[in-house]
C-alpha positions in Angstrom: 75.8 80.7 23.8 74.9 84.3 24.4 75.3 85.8 27.9 74.2 89.2 29.0 75.6 90.1 32.5 73.9 93.2 33.9 76.1 94.7 36.6 73.9 97.2 38.4 75.8 99.3 40.9 74.6 99.6 44.5 71.4 97.6 43.9 69.7 96.1 47.0 67.7 93.0 46.4 65.0 93.9 48.9 64.2 97.0 46.9 63.1 94.9 43.9 59.6 93.5 43.5 60.8 90.0 42.8 62.4 90.0 46.3 59.2 91.1 47.9 59.5 94.9 47.9 56.2 96.8 48.5 56.9 99.4 45.8 56.8 98.6 42.1 60.4 99.6 41.4 61.4 96.9 39.0 58.8 95.4 36.6 61.4 94.5 33.9 63.8 92.9 36.3 60.8 91.1 37.8 59.8 89.7 34.4 63.3 88.1 34.1 63.0 86.6 37.6 59.7 84.9 36.6 61.6 83.1 33.9 64.7 82.1 35.9 66.2 81.5 39.3 66.3 84.1 42.0 69.0 83.7 44.6 68.0 85.1 48.0 71.2 84.7 50.0 73.8 85.9 47.6 76.8 88.0 48.8 79.8 89.9 47.5 82.9 88.5 49.3 84.6 91.8 49.5 82.9 95.2 49.5 82.6 97.8 48.1 83.0 98.5 44.4 86.7 97.9 43.6 87.2 94.9 45.9 83.9 93.4 44.8 84.4 93.5 41.1 88.1 92.5 41.5 87.0 89.3 43.3 84.2 88.6 40.8 86.4 88.9 37.7 89.6 87.3 39.2 87.5 84.5 40.8 89.5 85.0 44.0 88.8 86.5 47.5 90.4 89.9 48.2 92.7 88.2 50.7 94.1 86.2 47.8 94.1 88.8 45.0 95.2 91.6 47.3 92.4 94.1 46.5 90.4 95.0 49.6 90.5 98.8 49.6 90.0 101.9 47.5 93.4 103.4 48.0 97.0 102.6 49.0 98.7 99.2 48.4 95.5 97.2 48.7 93.8 99.0 45.8 96.2 97.2 43.4 96.0 93.6 42.5 98.9 91.4 43.5 101.2 90.6 40.6 102.7 87.2 39.8 106.2 88.3 40.6 109.2 86.0 39.7 106.8 83.2 38.7 105.1 85.3 36.0 105.0 83.6 32.6 104.8 85.3 29.2 101.2 86.0 30.1 100.2 86.7 33.7 97.7 84.6 35.6 95.0 87.2 35.5 95.2 87.4 31.7 94.7 83.7 31.4 92.4 82.9 34.4 90.0 85.9 34.8 86.4 85.1 34.1 86.3 86.9 30.7 89.7 85.3 29.8 88.3 81.8 30.4 85.2 82.6 28.4 87.4 83.9 25.6 89.4 80.7 25.6 86.0 79.0 25.1 85.6 80.8 21.8 83.3 83.5 23.2 83.5 87.1 22.2 83.9 89.2 25.4 83.0 92.8 25.8 82.4 95.3 28.6 80.4 98.5 28.5 81.6 100.2 31.8 83.4 103.2 33.2 84.5 101.2 36.2 88.1 100.6 35.3 88.7 104.3 34.8 86.8 105.4 37.9 89.0 103.2 40.1 92.1 103.0 37.9 91.3 99.3 38.0 92.9 98.4 34.7 93.2 94.8 35.7 89.4 94.6 35.5 89.7 94.7 31.7 91.8 91.5 31.5 90.2 89.1 29.1 87.8 91.5 27.4 88.3 91.8 23.7 86.3 95.1 23.7 85.9 97.7 26.3 83.6 100.7 25.9 84.0 103.6 28.2 81.2 106.3 27.9 83.3 108.7 29.8 81.4 109.5 33.0 83.7 107.8 35.5 80.6 106.3 37.2 78.6 109.5 37.2 76.8 108.8 33.9 73.1 108.0 33.8 71.3 105.1 32.1 70.3 107.3 29.2 74.0 107.8 28.4 74.9 104.1 28.7 71.9 102.8 26.8 72.8 104.0 23.2 76.2 102.3 23.5 74.6 99.1 24.6 71.9 99.1 21.9 74.5 99.7 19.2 76.7 96.9 20.5 73.7 94.5 20.4 72.7 95.7 17.0 76.2 94.9 15.7 76.8 91.7 17.6 73.5 90.4 19.2 72.6 87.9 16.4 76.1 86.3 16.5 76.7 83.1 18.5 78.9 82.9 21.5 79.3 86.3 23.2 79.5 87.6 26.8 78.6 91.2 27.3 79.2 92.9 30.7 76.8 95.9 30.8 77.3 98.3 33.8 74.7 100.9 35.0 75.4 103.2 38.0 72.1 104.9 38.7 71.3 103.7 42.2 74.8 104.8 43.4 75.0 107.9 45.6 74.6 110.8 44.7 71.3 110.0 43.2 71.4 111.5 39.7 68.1 110.5 38.1 67.1 113.5 35.9 64.8 115.9 37.8 62.3 115.7 35.0 61.7 112.0 36.0 60.0 113.2 39.1 59.2 111.0 42.1 57.2 107.9 41.2 56.9 106.9 44.8 56.0 110.2 46.5 52.5 108.9 47.6 53.7 105.5 48.8 54.6 104.7 52.4 58.2 104.4 53.5 59.4 101.0 54.6 57.6 100.0 57.8 60.7 99.4 59.8 61.8 103.0 59.5 59.5 104.3 62.3 59.5 107.6 64.0 61.3 106.0 66.9 64.0 104.6 64.6 64.4 108.0 62.9 64.9 109.8 66.2 67.6 107.4 67.2 69.3 107.8 63.9 68.9 111.6 63.8 70.9 111.8 67.0 73.6 109.5 65.8 77.1 111.0 65.2 79.8 109.9 62.8 80.4 109.1 59.2 77.4 108.2 57.0 74.9 109.3 59.7 71.9 111.5 58.9 73.9 114.4 60.2 76.7 113.6 57.9 74.3 113.2 54.9 73.0 116.7 55.6 76.6 118.0 55.5 77.3 116.2 52.3 74.2 117.8 50.7 75.8 121.2 51.3 79.2 120.1 50.0 80.0 117.4 47.4 76.4 116.6 46.7 75.5 120.3 46.3 75.1 120.1 42.5 72.6 117.2 42.7 69.0 118.5 43.0 67.8 115.3 44.6 69.9 116.0 47.7 68.9 119.6 48.2 66.6 119.1 51.2 68.0 118.5 54.7 66.7 115.5 56.6 65.2 117.1 59.7 61.9 115.1 60.3 60.7 111.6 59.7 59.1 112.2 56.3 62.3 113.8 55.1 63.7 110.3 54.8 62.1 110.4 51.4 65.1 112.4 50.3 67.0 109.1 50.5 64.4 106.3 50.1 62.3 107.8 47.4 65.2 109.0 45.4 67.0 105.6 45.7 63.9 103.8 44.5 63.4 106.4 41.7 66.9 105.5 40.5 66.1 101.8 40.6 62.9 102.4 38.6 64.7 104.7 36.1 67.3 102.0 35.6 64.7 99.3 35.2 63.0 101.2 32.4 66.3 101.3 30.5 66.8 97.6 31.1 63.4 97.1 29.5 64.7 98.8 26.3 67.7 96.4 26.3 65.3 93.4 26.6 63.2 94.9 23.8 66.3 95.1 21.6 67.0 91.4 22.2 63.4 90.6 21.3 63.7 92.7 18.1 66.8 90.8 17.1 65.0 87.5 17.7 67.6 86.3 20.3 65.8 87.0 23.6 64.8 83.4 24.3 68.3 82.0 23.5 70.2 84.6 25.6 71.2 83.9 29.2 70.5 87.0 31.3 72.3 87.5 34.6 71.2 90.4 36.8 73.4 91.3 39.8 75.3 94.1 41.6 78.7 94.8 43.0 77.2 95.5 46.5 74.0 96.8 48.1 73.4 100.0 50.0 72.8 100.9 53.7 69.5 102.7 53.9 69.2 103.0 57.7 70.9 99.7 58.8 73.4 100.4 61.6 72.3 104.0 61.4 74.0 104.5 58.1 72.4 106.1 55.0 73.3 106.1 51.3 76.5 104.3 51.6 78.0 100.9 51.2 80.7 101.1 53.9 80.3 98.0 56.1 80.6 94.2 56.0 76.9 93.8 56.8 73.7 92.5 55.3 72.7 95.8 53.6 76.1 96.4 52.0 77.1 92.8 51.1 73.9 91.0 50.2 73.2 91.5 46.5 70.7 90.4 43.9 71.4 87.5 41.7 68.8 86.5 39.0 69.8 84.0 36.3 67.5 83.2 33.4 69.2 80.4 31.5 67.9 78.9 28.3 66.7 75.4 29.3 67.1 76.2 33.0 64.6 76.4 35.9 61.8 79.0 35.6 60.3 80.9 38.5 62.5 79.2 41.0 64.1 80.5 44.2 67.4 79.3 45.8 68.0 80.1 49.4 71.5 78.7 49.7 74.5 80.8 50.8 76.6 81.8 47.8 79.4 84.3 47.0 79.3 86.3 43.8 82.7 84.9 42.9 81.0 81.5 42.6 79.7 82.8 39.3 82.9 81.9 37.4 82.9 78.2 38.2 79.2 78.1 37.7 79.4 79.4 34.1 82.3 77.1 33.4 80.2 74.2 34.5 77.1 75.4 32.6 79.2 75.7 29.4 81.0 72.4 29.9 84.6 73.7 30.0 87.3 73.7 32.6 87.6 76.6 35.0 90.8 78.2 36.4 93.0 76.5 39.1 93.3 79.8 41.0 89.5 80.3 41.5 88.1 80.3 45.0 84.5 79.8 43.9 82.1 76.8 43.9 79.7 76.0 41.2 75.9 76.2 41.9 74.9 75.1 38.4 72.6 72.5 39.8 70.5 75.3 41.3 69.9 76.7 37.8 69.3 73.4 36.0 67.7 71.2 38.6 66.4 73.5 41.4 68.7 71.8 43.8 70.4 74.1 46.3 74.1 73.6 46.8 74.9 76.5 49.1 77.8 76.8 51.5 77.7 76.2 55.3 78.8 79.8 56.0 80.3 82.8 54.3 83.0 85.3 55.4 82.4 88.8 54.0 84.9 91.7 54.2 85.1 95.5 54.0 88.3 97.6 54.2 87.5 100.7 52.2 85.3 102.6 54.8 85.9 100.4 57.9 88.0 97.3 58.5 85.5 94.5 59.2 85.2 90.8 58.6 81.8 89.1 59.1 80.4 85.6 59.2 77.1 84.8 57.7 75.7 81.5 59.0 72.3 80.1 59.6 70.1 83.0 60.7 73.1 84.9 62.1 75.4 87.7 61.0 78.5 88.2 63.2 80.5 91.4 62.5 84.1 91.8 63.9 85.5 95.4 63.7 89.2 96.1 63.5 88.8 99.8 62.5 85.4 101.6 63.1 85.8 104.2 60.3 84.3 106.9 62.6 81.1 105.0 63.1 81.5 104.1 66.8 81.1 100.4 66.2 82.0 98.0 69.0 84.5 95.2 68.4 81.7 92.6 68.1 78.2 92.8 66.7 75.7 90.0 66.3 72.4 90.1 64.6 69.5 87.6 64.2 68.6 88.3 60.6 65.4 86.2 60.8 63.9 88.5 63.4 66.0 91.6 62.9 66.8 91.9 59.2 67.6 95.6 59.5 70.3 95.2 62.1 68.8 97.3 64.9 69.6 95.0 67.9 73.2 93.9 68.7 73.0 90.6 70.5 76.7 90.1 71.0 76.6 90.5 74.8 73.5 88.3 75.2 74.7 85.5 72.9 78.4 84.9 73.7 78.3 81.2 72.6 77.0 82.2 69.1 79.8 84.8 68.9 82.4 82.1 69.8 81.0 79.8 67.1 81.3 82.7 64.6 84.9 83.4 65.7 85.8 79.7 65.2 84.3 79.9 61.6 86.2 83.1 60.9 89.5 81.6 62.1 88.8 78.4 60.1 88.3 80.5 57.0 91.3 82.7 57.7 93.6 79.6 58.2 92.4 78.2 54.9 93.0 81.5 53.1 96.4 82.1 54.5 97.4 78.4 53.9 96.4 78.6 50.2 98.3 81.8 49.1 101.8 82.4 47.9 102.6 85.2 50.4 102.1 85.7 54.2 100.4 89.1 54.1 96.7 89.6 55.0 95.8 92.8 53.2 93.4 93.8 56.0 96.4 94.4 58.2 98.1 96.3 55.4 95.2 98.7 55.4 95.6 99.3 59.1 99.4 99.8 58.9 98.9 102.3 56.1 96.7 104.5 58.3 93.3 103.0 58.1 90.6 102.6 55.4 90.8 105.1 52.6 87.4 106.7 53.0 87.9 107.0 56.8 91.0 109.2 56.1 88.8 111.6 54.2 86.4 112.1 57.2 87.5 115.4 58.7 88.4 116.3 62.3 87.8 112.9 64.0 90.2 110.7 65.9 90.9 107.3 64.6 89.7 104.3 66.6 91.5 101.1 65.9 90.4 97.9 67.7 93.1 95.2 67.7 92.7 91.7 68.9 94.5 90.9 72.2 
């Protein structure tokens, strides 16, 4: 079996054509979706980058593997300690390690491990290719390495290639010569003049005001951030350039698919398209960042085109990205790892039968400390540290009628909030009862001074919200 896993950083599903976006950002991704299964309620368990990919490859929630932040103790994976065998658990039970035990060649083309000093991410990979950009490289720098690997290995049987592109990640680095493919197209309808005025007056981290300050400082060298956002149409600095990055990325994915066609293996190769997290583009008044445990940050695309699987299907069940490991194990008819927290959704790929979860708990501890519950049409967000955003302790959004999180219904819908808190406590009890230590890493983040990226935000007081 050949498996190509496309790990596309900061890619929102609702900015792809196959998820209904009004702009033609992703014709090559859309072509794969037509031949496979598109998952519409797919979430990273722990955001953003480092916690997300640590959960995916270890197969365990951040509360279990210990990685929930971008700095401090919780940026390092928990070790096995006195119970460590000759090989540690990660080296034997990570997703690529299990695939390797199933006689698959495993390779990763990514700068992720160096960017975050996340060397545990490489566990189980036989080959790791680092193009040297620490996450700032463009698709045109990654593509030659990917094409060379496929040229050398693509025709062989039994391989798993993790291929990582960063282009939609802030700062937007699509070459200036690429222009703006969407300059004549309307902005998303929900970003009205009224919404813009509300957001323009918002203070705090990741606000429009903060984005304008970043354009003069750390984004100063990036030409796509050289215009301040002062009026409604200036939102194109963010929306158009994000979409241009998606389109630029999609063109390079088309060349990867063309290489598979050229090698004669396209039809027999499983193609998985996903992301580590999404990107807030106005939700909660936040722009160009993935710093919350909300729909915009934690909902991610998942498209699986599997040889012999369903074609042109959509699955609306609730799934975590760490469910991928047991799913692949099931699809390949081998045993998974005992430490995995995921549940297989193989039947959704082979039989178009949804097997989603009743609810999900999604977490963020790098920019804020939040845990959220996604159930039915609801998203409940509980904030323990607001990360200079001014968030209340509780937020509740009706995603069916308010998908862009503009109306907090927590005060109006107390009974729904109580139901969400019950589910959150049920999940937390299960997590704490199934781990070999008694430390919740969210509280470690708080005790170490708060989320890593909140510490970087200058000249603001820290707001910590504790449960009574």
